[in-house]
C-alpha angles and dihedrals in degrees: 000000000000127000142161121205141158115270092232093055092050093046093050089052093047093050088055101045099040088071087077097048115116112239102194114024142141087222109074092193088071089063090063141085118228108221115196129175133200131160105329100333138085122212120204118193133183131176133181099186090264106049134023128196127194121188123185120205112203130199098036125136111250111190097171126017122229147110140249141166121232132184104267098216096045095043092048091051092049094049090047093055095049119100118262097269138102113299124217119206121188128181116184128206091269088061096244115137133222121192119194133179 
């Protein structure tokens, strides 16, 4: 998966979907955000066993389609601290991630 998107669009989506992230859970996957790409949109999904939120970001550049799950709190903090530029996110086949600004 490889995508490029404006920081503001990603932050707006993160602020919405993190409302459905489980805080204390025995299931670590519920602390994550599912990021999926297709065509020129990114879909972020969270679920805490009671509520689920899905947010679609349009008009992003998707160079390679794919999906990954990232820790919601950690990912949001990293994005917040980046400069106000386009952000590039790349996940290779071995599931390691590379974030570029």
